[in-house]
C-alpha positions, 0 to 999 in steps of 0.5 A, a space after each residue: 478520493 482514494 490514495 494508495 501507498 504501496 511498495 516494498 517492505 521498509 520503504 516508509 509507507 506507514 510513515 508517509 501515511 501518517 504524515 499525509 493524515 496529519 496534513 490532510 486530515 484524511 481517513 487512514 486505512 492502516 495495513 491490516 497484514 501487520 495487525 494480523 501477524 502481530 495477533 497471530 504470530 509471524 508464521 503464516 500460510 497462503 491461506 492467511 494471506 487470503 484472510 488478510 486480503 479479504 478482511 482488508 477489502 471488507 474494511 475498505 468497502 465498509 468505510 467507502 460506503 459509510 464515509 463517501 465521498 471522503 479522502 482515503 489513504 490506504 497503507 498498502 492494499 490488495 496489490 501488496 498481498 498479490 505480490 507478496 503471495 507471488 514472491 513467497 508462494 509462486 502464485 496468487 489466489 484468483 479471488 485477489 486477482 478478481 478484486 484487483 481488477 475492480 479497484 480504482 484509485 485516484 492516486 497511487 504512490 509507489 515508494 522507492 526503498 531508498 530509506 535505511 532498512 528498519 529491523 522488524 520480526 515481521 519483515 523478511 525481504 531486506 535483500 530484495 527490496 530493489 527487486 521488489 520495487 521493480 516487480 511493483 512497477 511492472 505490476 502497476 504497469 500491467 494493471 494500467 494503473 497510473 502511479 507516481 514514484 516517491 523517491 525523496 528521503 525523510 521529510 522531503 518524501 512527505 512534501 513530494 507526495 503533497 506536491 503531487 496531491 496539490 496538482 489535483 483539483 479536489 485538494 486544497 494546496 
């Protein structure tokens, strides 16, 4: 089972992923973009975004092959990079669009940016989080991907996600 956690910056994605890992003992695939930018500096180009996407994609494919059939929780993935590319540069690399059409998730959680903004030198979208949230919704609908909005705050956010997960037969309640 594969769960994608997605949404605008500073919406609690990494925190929710850690909490789900703690509760479900899953295979957590962290956000690679953060690692890449921490290693290479906060300035980036379209080429860097494609490198991030390709590396993250390969990590997921290897883990799926080696660990199948396990529970995976992805802290962002190609959808985030597609939207990031389009917002920042006005377009997205065709490779990314092609790979997005191949991906299947069992659950997608779109996190509402209703948590306080946390300053971070790698973040740049403080004032457009609500606009980005709408872009995510539109993109998920255009991909015809079923998703759940996680809009509770603090510890209730984790419980909201766990309650949704419990509705699926593959998970113990």
